[in-house]
C-alpha positions as CSV (number, residue, x, y, z in Angstrom):
1,X,0.0,0.0,0.0
2,X,1.1,3.5,-0.7
3,X,1.2,6.6,1.4
4,X,-2.1,8.2,2.1
5,X,-2.6,11.9,1.5
6,X,-5.5,14.0,2.9
7,X,-7.7,15.8,0.4
8,X,-10.9,17.9,0.4
9,X,-13.5,18.3,-2.2
10,X,-13.0,21.4,-4.4
11,X,-15.5,24.3,-3.9
12,X,-18.5,24.5,-6.1
13,X,-18.5,20.7,-6.9
14,X,-22.0,20.0,-5.6
15,X,-24.0,16.9,-6.1
16,X,-27.7,16.4,-6.5
17,X,-29.1,13.8,-4.1
18,X,-32.4,12.3,-3.0
19,X,-32.8,10.1,0.1
20,X,-34.6,6.8,-0.6
21,X,-37.3,7.3,2.1
22,X,-39.3,4.4,0.8
23,X,-40.5,1.1,2.4
24,X,-38.3,-1.1,0.3
25,X,-35.9,-4.0,0.7
26,X,-33.6,-1.9,-1.5
27,X,-32.3,-2.9,-4.9
28,X,-29.2,-4.2,-6.7
29,X,-27.6,-2.3,-9.6
30,X,-24.5,-2.9,-11.8
31,X,-21.7,-0.3,-11.6
32,X,-17.9,-0.3,-11.4
33,X,-17.8,-3.8,-12.9
34,X,-19.7,-5.3,-9.9
35,X,-23.1,-5.5,-8.3
36,X,-23.9,-2.7,-5.9
37,X,-26.7,-2.8,-3.3
38,X,-28.7,0.0,-1.7
39,X,-31.2,0.0,1.1
40,X,-34.0,2.1,2.4
41,X,-32.6,5.4,3.7
42,X,-29.6,5.4,1.4
43,X,-29.0,8.4,-0.9
44,X,-29.2,8.4,-4.7
45,X,-26.5,10.8,-5.8
46,X,-25.8,12.5,-9.2
47,X,-22.2,13.6,-9.1
48,X,-21.8,15.6,-12.4
49,X,-23.5,12.7,-14.4
50,X,-21.9,9.9,-12.3
51,X,-24.9,8.3,-10.5
52,X,-24.6,6.0,-7.5
53,X,-25.9,5.4,-4.0
54,X,-24.4,6.4,-0.7
55,X,-25.1,4.7,2.7
56,X,-27.3,6.9,4.8
57,X,-24.9,7.2,7.8
58,X,-22.0,8.0,5.5
59,X,-23.9,10.6,3.7
60,X,-25.0,12.3,6.9
61,X,-21.3,12.4,8.1
62,X,-19.8,13.7,4.9
63,X,-22.3,15.9,3.1
64,X,-24.0,19.3,3.9
65,X,-27.2,20.6,2.4
66,X,-26.6,23.8,0.4
67,X,-30.0,24.1,-1.3
68,X,-33.0,22.1,-2.4
69,X,-31.6,18.7,-3.4
70,X,-28.0,20.2,-3.5
71,X,-25.2,19.0,-1.3
72,X,-21.5,19.6,-0.9
73,X,-19.1,17.0,0.5
74,X,-17.6,18.7,3.6
75,X,-15.6,15.8,5.1
76,X,-11.9,15.3,4.2
77,X,-10.8,12.1,2.6
78,X,-7.6,10.1,2.4
79,X,-6.4,8.8,-0.9
80,X,-3.5,6.9,-2.6
81,X,-2.8,6.1,-6.2
82,X,-3.2,2.4,-7.1
83,X,0.0,0.8,-8.3
84,X,-1.7,-2.2,-9.9
85,X,-5.3,-3.1,-11.0
86,X,-7.6,-4.6,-8.5
87,X,-10.9,-4.3,-6.6
88,X,-11.8,-2.6,-3.4
89,X,-14.7,-3.6,-1.2
90,X,-17.3,-0.8,-0.6
91,X,-20.4,-0.4,1.6
92,X,-22.5,-1.0,-1.5
93,X,-20.5,-3.9,-3.1
94,X,-17.1,-3.5,-4.7
95,X,-15.3,-1.3,-7.2
96,X,-12.8,-2.5,-9.8
97,X,-9.9,-0.1,-10.6
98,X,-6.8,0.2,-12.9
99,X,-3.3,1.2,-12.0
100,X,-3.2,4.9,-11.7
101,X,-6.7,5.3,-10.4
102,X,-7.2,6.6,-6.8
103,X,-8.3,4.6,-3.8
104,X,-10.2,7.0,-1.6
105,X,-11.1,6.4,2.1
106,X,-13.2,8.1,4.8
107,X,-10.3,7.9,7.3
108,X,-6.6,7.2,7.6
109,X,-7.3,3.6,8.7
110,X,-8.6,2.9,5.2
111,X,-12.3,2.5,6.2
112,X,-15.2,3.3,3.8
113,X,-13.1,3.0,0.6
114,X,-13.9,3.4,-3.1
115,X,-12.0,3.9,-6.3
116,X,-12.1,6.7,-8.8
117,X,-10.2,7.5,-12.0
118,X,-7.2,9.8,-11.8
119,X,-8.6,12.5,-14.0
120,X,-11.9,12.6,-12.3
121,X,-10.3,12.5,-8.9
122,X,-8.2,15.6,-9.6
123,X,-11.2,17.4,-11.1
124,X,-13.1,17.0,-7.8
125,X,-10.4,17.0,-5.0
126,X,-7.4,19.1,-3.9
127,X,-4.7,18.3,-1.3
128,X,-5.6,19.5,2.2
129,X,-3.0,21.6,3.9
130,X,-1.5,19.8,6.8
131,X,-2.0,23.0,8.9
132,X,-5.8,23.0,8.2
133,X,-8.1,21.3,10.6
């Protein structure tokens, strides 16, 4: 594993999100070359055309409402560039990635991980100054 670096979401990179407040057993969908699962209470997120679900507790910890249906990710993340292709388990299933993609985590202990392509990662995230809290 590589060295983790702390990042924050760039300003004005909002997502559109709706919480699945329905009586449902959830559903399975195919994304990132694997089956993903969501459940009642999770969030359906449109991140600049990339659509996926986010666990309800994770969404509550990491996003802030900035307008009707609009949210900004306010929590910092830790990330590292993948040296080789592979797959990372996620709360919804798993994500397959290629060498050069980024593995992104909720914390420095590598919990709550997912993968994202390098170009997309750099369009959404910037390094967080070590002096910032």
